[in-house]
C-alpha positions as CSV (number, residue, x, y, z in Angstrom):
1,X,9.8,-158.3,-8.8
2,X,9.2,-159.2,-5.1
3,X,5.5,-157.7,-4.2
4,X,6.2,-158.2,-0.6
5,X,9.5,-156.2,-0.8
6,X,7.9,-153.6,-2.8
7,X,5.1,-153.0,-0.1
8,X,7.8,-153.1,2.6
9,X,9.7,-150.4,0.7
10,X,6.5,-148.4,0.3
11,X,5.8,-148.5,4.0
12,X,9.4,-147.4,5.0
13,X,9.0,-144.6,2.5
14,X,5.6,-143.8,4.3
15,X,7.3,-144.0,7.8
16,X,10.1,-141.8,6.8
17,X,7.9,-139.2,5.4
18,X,5.8,-139.2,8.4
19,X,9.1,-139.0,10.6
20,X,10.0,-136.1,8.3
21,X,6.8,-134.4,8.9
22,X,7.1,-134.7,12.7
23,X,10.6,-133.6,12.7
24,X,9.4,-130.5,10.7
25,X,6.7,-129.8,13.1
26,X,9.1,-129.6,15.8
27,X,10.3,-126.3,14.6
28,X,8.4,-123.5,15.8
29,X,8.1,-120.1,13.7
30,X,6.7,-118.3,16.7
31,X,9.4,-116.2,18.2
32,X,12.1,-118.1,16.0
33,X,15.5,-116.5,15.9
34,X,18.0,-116.3,12.9
35,X,20.0,-118.9,15.0
36,X,16.8,-121.2,15.2
37,X,16.3,-120.7,11.5
38,X,19.9,-121.7,10.6
39,X,20.3,-124.6,13.0
40,X,17.1,-126.1,11.7
41,X,18.5,-126.1,8.2
42,X,21.9,-127.2,9.0
43,X,20.4,-130.2,11.0
44,X,18.2,-131.0,8.1
45,X,15.0,-130.5,10.2
46,X,13.8,-127.9,7.6
47,X,15.0,-126.7,4.3
48,X,15.2,-123.0,3.5
49,X,12.3,-123.4,1.2
50,X,10.3,-124.9,3.9
51,X,11.2,-121.9,6.2
52,X,10.2,-119.4,3.7
53,X,7.0,-121.2,2.8
54,X,6.1,-121.4,6.7
55,X,6.5,-117.6,6.9
56,X,4.4,-116.9,3.9
57,X,1.6,-119.2,5.1
58,X,1.6,-117.3,8.4
59,X,1.3,-114.0,6.5
60,X,-1.5,-115.5,4.5
61,X,-3.3,-116.9,7.4
62,X,-3.0,-114.3,9.8
63,X,-2.2,-110.7,8.5
64,X,-5.7,-110.0,7.1
65,X,-7.9,-112.5,9.0
66,X,-6.6,-111.1,12.2
67,X,-6.9,-107.3,11.3
68,X,-3.2,-106.5,11.2
69,X,-2.3,-105.2,7.7
70,X,1.2,-105.3,8.1
71,X,2.3,-106.9,4.8
72,X,2.1,-104.9,1.3
73,X,3.9,-107.3,-0.8
74,X,5.2,-110.9,-0.6
75,X,8.6,-111.2,-2.5
76,X,7.4,-113.3,-5.7
77,X,11.2,-114.4,-6.0
78,X,11.6,-115.5,-2.2
79,X,11.0,-119.2,-2.6
80,X,13.3,-119.5,-5.5
81,X,15.9,-117.6,-3.5
82,X,15.5,-120.0,-0.7
83,X,15.6,-123.1,-3.0
84,X,19.0,-121.5,-4.5
85,X,20.2,-121.5,-0.8
86,X,19.3,-125.2,-0.4
87,X,21.0,-126.2,-3.5
88,X,24.0,-124.2,-2.1
89,X,24.1,-126.0,1.2
90,X,23.7,-129.3,-0.6
91,X,26.9,-128.7,-2.6
92,X,28.6,-128.0,0.7
93,X,29.4,-124.4,0.2
94,X,30.1,-122.2,2.9
95,X,27.1,-119.9,3.9
96,X,27.2,-116.2,4.8
97,X,26.3,-114.9,8.2
98,X,22.4,-114.4,7.6
99,X,21.8,-117.1,5.2
100,X,18.1,-117.9,4.8
101,X,17.0,-115.1,7.2
102,X,13.6,-114.0,5.9
103,X,13.1,-110.4,6.6
104,X,10.2,-108.0,6.6
105,X,11.3,-104.6,5.0
106,X,9.7,-101.3,5.4
107,X,8.0,-100.0,2.1
108,X,10.5,-96.9,2.0
109,X,13.6,-99.2,1.3
110,X,14.4,-99.4,-2.4
111,X,14.1,-103.0,-3.2
112,X,14.9,-104.1,-6.9
113,X,12.0,-105.9,-8.5
114,X,9.4,-105.0,-5.8
115,X,7.2,-102.0,-5.7
116,X,8.4,-99.3,-3.2
117,X,5.6,-96.9,-2.4
118,X,6.9,-94.8,0.8
119,X,3.3,-95.3,2.0
120,X,2.0,-93.2,-1.1
121,X,-0.6,-94.2,-3.8
122,X,1.4,-91.9,-6.0
123,X,4.3,-94.3,-6.0
124,X,2.0,-97.4,-6.2
125,X,3.8,-98.8,-9.6
126,X,7.3,-97.7,-8.7
127,X,9.8,-100.3,-8.8
128,X,13.4,-98.8,-8.0
129,X,16.3,-99.6,-10.4
130,X,18.4,-101.1,-7.6
131,X,18.5,-101.9,-3.9
132,X,19.0,-99.5,-1.1
133,X,22.6,-99.8,0.5
134,X,21.3,-101.7,3.5
135,X,19.2,-104.1,1.4
136,X,22.2,-104.9,-0.7
137,X,24.2,-105.6,2.3
138,X,21.6,-107.9,3.8
139,X,21.0,-110.0,0.5
140,X,25.1,-110.2,0.2
141,X,24.9,-111.5,3.8
142,X,22.2,-114.4,2.7
143,X,19.3,-112.7,3.9
144,X,16.0,-113.2,2.0
145,X,13.5,-110.1,1.6
146,X,10.6,-112.1,2.4
147,X,7.9,-109.1,2.2
148,X,7.5,-105.2,2.3
149,X,5.6,-103.7,5.2
150,X,3.1,-101.0,5.6
151,X,4.0,-97.7,6.9
152,X,2.7,-94.1,7.7
153,X,2.2,-92.1,4.4
154,X,5.6,-90.7,3.4
155,X,6.5,-91.5,7.1
156,X,4.9,-88.3,8.3
157,X,3.2,-89.7,11.5
158,X,5.0,-91.0,14.6
159,X,1.3,-91.5,15.9
160,X,0.0,-94.3,13.7
161,X,0.7,-96.3,10.5
162,X,-1.8,-95.3,7.7
163,X,-0.8,-95.1,4.1
164,X,-2.7,-94.1,1.1
165,X,-1.0,-97.1,-0.8
166,X,-2.2,-99.9,1.7
167,X,-4.3,-98.5,4.4
168,X,-3.9,-98.8,8.1
169,X,-2.0,-101.2,10.2
170,X,-3.0,-102.2,13.7
171,X,-0.9,-103.3,16.9
172,X,-0.6,-107.2,16.8
173,X,-1.2,-107.4,20.6
174,X,-4.5,-105.4,20.4
175,X,-6.0,-104.4,17.2
176,X,-8.0,-101.8,18.9
177,X,-4.8,-99.8,19.4
178,X,-2.0,-98.4,16.9
179,X,1.3,-99.6,16.6
180,X,2.8,-96.2,16.4
181,X,4.2,-94.9,13.2
182,X,5.7,-94.9,10.9
183,X,7.2,-98.3,10.7
184,X,4.1,-99.8,12.3
185,X,4.0,-102.7,9.5
186,X,7.4,-104.1,10.4
187,X,6.8,-103.8,14.2
188,X,3.4,-105.7,14.0
189,X,4.8,-108.1,11.3
190,X,7.9,-109.0,13.4
191,X,6.0,-109.2,16.6
192,X,3.5,-111.7,15.0
193,X,6.4,-113.9,13.5
194,X,5.6,-113.0,9.9
195,X,9.3,-113.2,9.4
196,X,12.5,-113.7,11.6
197,X,13.3,-110.0,11.8
198,X,12.7,-106.6,10.2
199,X,14.1,-103.2,9.2
200,X,12.4,-99.7,9.8
201,X,13.4,-96.3,9.5
202,X,13.5,-93.5,12.2
203,X,13.4,-89.7,11.7
204,X,12.2,-88.8,15.3
205,X,10.4,-92.1,16.5
206,X,9.7,-94.6,13.8
207,X,11.9,-97.4,14.7
208,X,12.0,-96.9,18.5
209,X,8.3,-96.0,18.9
210,X,6.8,-99.2,17.1
211,X,9.4,-101.4,18.7
212,X,8.5,-100.0,22.1
213,X,4.8,-100.6,21.3
214,X,5.3,-104.2,20.0
215,X,7.9,-105.4,22.6
216,X,10.8,-105.3,20.1
217,X,14.5,-104.4,20.3
218,X,15.0,-101.4,17.9
219,X,18.2,-99.5,17.2
220,X,18.8,-96.0,15.9
221,X,22.3,-95.5,15.2
222,X,24.6,-92.4,15.3
223,X,24.0,-90.3,12.3
224,X,27.0,-91.1,10.0
225,X,27.3,-94.7,11.1
226,X,24.9,-96.2,8.7
227,X,23.9,-95.5,5.3
228,X,20.4,-94.0,4.2
229,X,21.1,-94.4,0.5
230,X,17.9,-95.8,-1.3
231,X,15.6,-95.1,1.6
232,X,12.9,-92.6,0.7
233,X,13.6,-89.6,2.9
234,X,11.7,-87.6,5.2
235,X,14.4,-85.2,6.5
236,X,17.9,-86.1,5.2
237,X,19.9,-84.9,8.3
238,X,17.6,-86.8,11.0
239,X,16.6,-90.0,9.0
240,X,18.1,-93.2,10.1
241,X,17.3,-96.9,9.1
242,X,17.9,-99.9,11.0
243,X,16.9,-103.3,12.7
244,X,13.8,-104.1,14.4
245,X,14.0,-107.6,16.2
246,X,12.4,-109.8,18.8
247,X,15.6,-110.3,20.4
248,X,18.8,-108.2,20.9
249,X,21.0,-110.8,19.4
250,X,19.1,-110.7,16.0
251,X,19.2,-106.8,16.2
252,X,23.1,-107.3,16.7
253,X,23.3,-109.6,13.7
254,X,21.5,-107.3,11.4
255,X,23.3,-104.4,12.5
256,X,26.8,-105.9,12.2
257,X,25.8,-106.3,8.5
258,X,24.2,-103.1,7.7
259,X,26.6,-100.6,9.7
260,X,29.4,-98.9,7.7
261,X,30.6,-96.3,5.3
262,X,28.7,-95.5,2.1
263,X,30.0,-92.9,-0.4
264,X,26.6,-92.5,-1.6
265,X,25.5,-91.0,1.5
266,X,26.9,-87.5,2.1
267,X,26.7,-87.7,5.8
268,X,28.3,-91.3,5.9
269,X,31.7,-91.5,8.0
270,X,34.4,-94.1,7.6
271,X,36.1,-96.0,10.1
272,X,33.5,-95.5,12.8
273,X,31.9,-98.9,13.1
274,X,33.0,-101.7,15.5
275,X,34.8,-104.7,14.1
276,X,32.0,-107.0,15.2
277,X,29.1,-106.0,17.2
278,X,28.4,-109.5,18.1
279,X,31.3,-109.3,20.4
280,X,29.0,-106.9,22.6
281,X,26.5,-109.8,23.5
282,X,27.7,-110.0,27.2
283,X,25.2,-111.3,29.6
284,X,27.1,-109.6,32.4
285,X,27.3,-106.3,30.4
286,X,25.5,-104.2,33.0
287,X,28.1,-105.1,35.8
288,X,30.0,-101.8,36.8
289,X,28.1,-99.7,34.5
290,X,26.7,-96.3,35.4
291,X,23.4,-95.4,34.1
292,X,21.9,-92.0,34.3
293,X,18.1,-91.4,34.8
294,X,16.9,-88.6,32.4
295,X,14.2,-87.4,34.7
296,X,12.6,-84.8,32.6
297,X,11.7,-87.5,30.2
298,X,10.2,-89.5,33.1
299,X,8.3,-87.0,35.2
300,X,6.0,-85.7,32.5
301,X,2.8,-84.2,34.2
302,X,0.6,-86.5,32.0
303,X,3.0,-89.4,32.3
304,X,1.0,-92.7,32.7
305,X,1.5,-93.9,36.5
306,X,1.6,-97.4,35.5
307,X,4.3,-96.8,32.9
308,X,6.4,-94.8,35.4
309,X,6.0,-97.9,38.0
310,X,7.2,-100.1,35.4
311,X,10.2,-97.8,34.6
312,X,11.1,-97.9,38.3
313,X,11.0,-101.6,38.4
314,X,13.3,-101.5,35.4
315,X,15.8,-99.3,37.3
316,X,15.7,-102.0,40.1
317,X,16.6,-104.6,37.6
318,X,19.4,-102.8,36.1
319,X,20.8,-102.2,39.5
320,X,20.4,-105.9,40.5
321,X,22.0,-106.6,37.3
322,X,25.2,-104.8,38.4
323,X,24.7,-101.3,37.3
324,X,24.7,-98.0,39.5
325,X,21.9,-96.0,39.1
326,X,22.5,-92.0,38.8
327,X,19.2,-90.6,39.5
328,X,18.0,-87.2,38.3
329,X,20.4,-86.8,35.5
330,X,20.1,-83.5,33.8
331,X,21.4,-82.0,30.5
332,X,22.1,-78.2,30.5
333,X,19.9,-75.9,28.6
334,X,17.9,-79.2,27.4
335,X,14.6,-77.4,27.3
336,X,15.5,-74.1,25.7
337,X,17.9,-75.5,23.1
338,X,15.2,-78.3,22.0
339,X,12.5,-75.4,21.6
340,X,15.2,-73.4,19.5
341,X,16.0,-76.3,17.4
342,X,12.6,-76.9,16.3
343,X,11.8,-78.6,12.8
344,X,12.9,-78.3,9.3
345,X,10.3,-78.8,6.3
346,X,12.9,-79.9,3.8
347,X,10.8,-83.1,2.8
348,X,10.0,-81.4,-0.7
349,X,13.6,-80.8,-1.6
350,X,14.8,-84.1,-0.2
351,X,12.3,-86.0,-2.2
352,X,13.3,-84.2,-5.4
353,X,16.7,-85.6,-5.0
354,X,15.4,-89.1,-4.3
355,X,12.9,-89.2,-7.2
356,X,15.8,-88.5,-9.8
357,X,17.3,-91.8,-8.7
358,X,14.3,-93.6,-10.3
359,X,14.4,-94.6,-13.9
360,X,10.9,-93.2,-14.6
361,X,9.8,-91.1,-11.9
362,X,5.9,-90.4,-12.2
363,X,6.5,-87.0,-10.8
364,X,9.6,-84.9,-9.4
365,X,7.7,-82.5,-7.1
366,X,5.6,-84.2,-4.4
367,X,3.6,-80.9,-4.2
368,X,1.8,-82.2,-7.5
369,X,0.7,-85.2,-5.3
370,X,-0.5,-82.7,-2.6
371,X,-2.3,-80.6,-5.0
372,X,-3.9,-83.6,-6.9
373,X,-5.2,-84.9,-3.5
374,X,-3.5,-88.3,-3.6
375,X,-3.0,-89.0,0.1
376,X,-5.0,-90.4,3.2
377,X,-6.9,-87.8,4.8
378,X,-4.8,-88.6,7.9
379,X,-1.7,-87.3,6.2
380,X,-2.9,-83.8,5.1
381,X,-1.8,-82.0,8.0
382,X,1.7,-83.3,7.9
383,X,1.8,-83.1,4.2
384,X,1.1,-79.2,4.1
385,X,3.8,-78.7,6.8
386,X,6.4,-80.7,5.2
387,X,5.9,-79.6,1.6
388,X,6.6,-75.7,2.3
389,X,10.2,-75.5,1.2
390,X,11.5,-74.7,-2.3
391,X,11.9,-77.5,-4.9
392,X,15.4,-77.3,-5.9
393,X,17.3,-74.9,-3.5
394,X,19.2,-76.6,-0.8
395,X,17.8,-75.8,2.8
396,X,21.1,-74.2,3.9
397,X,20.5,-71.5,1.1
398,X,16.8,-70.7,1.9
399,X,15.9,-67.2,2.9
400,X,15.6,-68.4,6.4
401,X,18.2,-71.1,6.3
402,X,17.5,-74.8,7.5
403,X,21.2,-75.6,8.4
404,X,22.0,-79.2,7.6
405,X,23.6,-81.1,10.5
406,X,26.3,-81.4,11.5
407,X,26.6,-77.7,10.8
408,X,23.5,-76.9,13.0
409,X,24.6,-74.6,15.8
410,X,21.7,-75.4,18.3
411,X,22.0,-79.0,17.5
412,X,25.8,-79.1,18.0
413,X,25.2,-77.0,21.4
414,X,22.8,-79.9,22.7
415,X,24.9,-82.7,21.5
416,X,28.1,-80.8,23.1
417,X,25.9,-80.2,26.4
418,X,24.9,-83.9,26.5
419,X,28.3,-85.3,26.3
420,X,29.8,-82.7,28.8
421,X,27.1,-83.5,31.4
422,X,27.4,-87.4,30.9
423,X,31.0,-87.0,31.6
424,X,30.5,-84.8,34.5
425,X,28.1,-87.6,35.9
426,X,30.5,-90.4,34.7
427,X,27.7,-92.1,33.2
428,X,28.0,-94.6,30.4
429,X,24.4,-94.2,29.2
430,X,21.0,-92.5,29.8
431,X,17.7,-94.3,30.3
432,X,14.0,-93.2,30.1
433,X,10.6,-94.6,29.0
434,X,10.6,-94.7,25.0
435,X,7.1,-93.7,25.5
436,X,5.4,-92.4,28.7
437,X,1.8,-93.0,27.6
438,X,0.2,-96.3,26.2
439,X,-0.5,-96.4,22.5
440,X,-3.5,-94.6,21.1
441,X,-6.8,-96.2,20.2
442,X,-6.7,-97.2,16.7
443,X,-9.7,-94.5,15.8
444,X,-7.9,-91.9,17.9
445,X,-4.4,-92.0,16.6
446,X,-4.1,-88.3,16.2
447,X,-6.3,-87.3,19.3
448,X,-4.6,-89.5,21.8
449,X,-1.0,-88.9,20.9
450,X,1.0,-88.4,23.9
451,X,4.2,-89.3,25.8
452,X,6.4,-89.9,22.7
453,X,9.9,-89.3,24.2
454,X,11.5,-90.4,21.1
455,X,11.3,-87.2,19.2
456,X,13.6,-85.2,21.9
457,X,17.1,-85.6,22.5
458,X,18.1,-88.3,20.2
459,X,17.4,-87.1,16.9
460,X,18.2,-83.5,17.5
461,X,21.8,-84.5,18.7
462,X,22.3,-87.4,16.2
463,X,23.1,-89.6,19.1
464,X,22.6,-93.4,19.1
465,X,19.7,-95.1,21.0
466,X,18.2,-98.3,21.5
467,X,14.7,-99.6,22.8
468,X,14.3,-103.0,24.6
469,X,11.1,-104.5,26.2
470,X,10.8,-103.4,29.8
471,X,7.2,-105.0,30.5
472,X,3.6,-104.9,29.8
473,X,0.5,-102.7,30.9
474,X,-2.4,-104.5,32.6
475,X,-4.2,-104.2,29.4
476,X,-1.5,-106.4,27.6
477,X,0.3,-103.8,25.7
478,X,4.1,-103.7,25.7
479,X,6.3,-100.7,26.9
480,X,10.0,-100.1,25.9
481,X,13.1,-98.8,27.9
482,X,15.1,-96.2,25.9
483,X,19.0,-96.4,26.5
484,X,20.9,-93.3,24.9
485,X,24.7,-93.4,24.6
486,X,27.6,-91.3,23.4
487,X,28.4,-90.9,19.6
488,X,29.4,-94.4,18.0
489,X,28.8,-96.5,21.2
490,X,26.2,-98.8,19.5
491,X,28.2,-101.7,20.7
492,X,28.0,-100.6,24.5
493,X,24.1,-100.0,23.9
494,X,23.8,-103.5,22.4
495,X,25.5,-104.8,25.4
496,X,23.5,-103.1,28.1
497,X,20.2,-103.8,26.2
498,X,21.3,-107.4,26.0
499,X,22.3,-108.0,29.7
500,X,19.0,-106.3,30.6
501,X,17.0,-108.5,28.2
502,X,18.7,-111.6,29.4
503,X,17.9,-110.7,33.1
504,X,14.4,-109.7,32.8
505,X,13.1,-111.9,29.8
506,X,10.2,-109.4,29.3
507,X,9.6,-110.5,25.6
508,X,6.4,-112.5,25.0
509,X,4.6,-112.9,21.8
510,X,1.2,-111.6,21.0
511,X,-1.8,-114.0,21.4
512,X,-3.5,-115.1,18.3
513,X,-0.6,-116.2,16.1
514,X,0.2,-119.9,17.0
515,X,2.2,-122.3,14.8
516,X,0.0,-123.4,11.9
């Protein structure tokens, strides 16, 4: 054997190895999109396994050391799934639309083979028998469940994300502040690029609020368009699950997969989704649109002046991008109807229904958990409110009935008034700040809770809404613009949000999470 030739081969192999490493280093995990990930794989710059291992390395390097505490469990099968995708690509097989998209999933989505606690220590060993509808759809589209994320216990709190199962999650932009609740783990994890995108749930705030506080795009769909099957409930006729992403395009990609009819969800409706939500990624989407300013959710007495100033600049940008601004849009009897609607403590009943879907539920009545004291102190007040209802009697049949939507008269009246007033003003959508005040300090999550506009209008009416970054406060924390549409106009909302995002480019990553 020629030793010189052998040495030359070794040098070539080493140079090739260095070249591969250099190429791999060109891929940036920070702010990477689904398209970036897939392009890197198809161009042989990265393998799916390297992508997944890279995100896991980021979680291990940054989540705890930076004081975020967003991630609860890394999927032990994630690398093996990625390797299987690489082998499929090597065989030349056609890949589905979300292949090798590593996702962060809120800890209330049933995920086969992984613990799903809903933020409660009482379910610390609960492994569901199968996937939630949305998780199944995402997996079928080639996405990888990379990790589960922390949340407010039982999704009780819109203020902060504290669980008895995994502790407190902080805001990735400044750990001295909350990420809001209850999807705070997904929000901070996605913002810090611990995964390419994420999934959360929203009963009154919990997709849009954390997305607003972390400069993300978040979408809450029309009730009936998307399935909640396999998502631990808080309030059956208000709960929604959906994407939380760094870009509108990635939000549309996930939404395009998860939207649709599911017979296992009693409120799900067939034939309501658009054929392809990606068709609405139109950079000129604001041209000719009429946008109503819902002043009632802008001009709070205690609204933060800096956020109002940022919102008014957003209106100028919307106009500059081609929209007509209809100021001081109003909804007939909004305040009176909102007060009359109130809330419904149906959590105990809804959880009873959910727990029966588990193979070996550790309990069937959440009041056992309350009585045992198995909860975070921050959750007690909410727990005592939400657990008031009877265990096994449907809320519509209580002595003082909690009428389930869509049969709720006041909610229907507010929905009808909103549509009539939008038609009268000829507006395509309504806008207001997602929050009128900055995030609370991390140690004053309950005391400093203020300005949450997500609780009003949208969950009461079942209307769709998105939030998109509209800038940053001087202290470096993000603020979000909320856009609300008529029922089943998610495509239009994606179009408006995308056009605004592309025109303004407000999104920027939090400091302290560079590429490794």
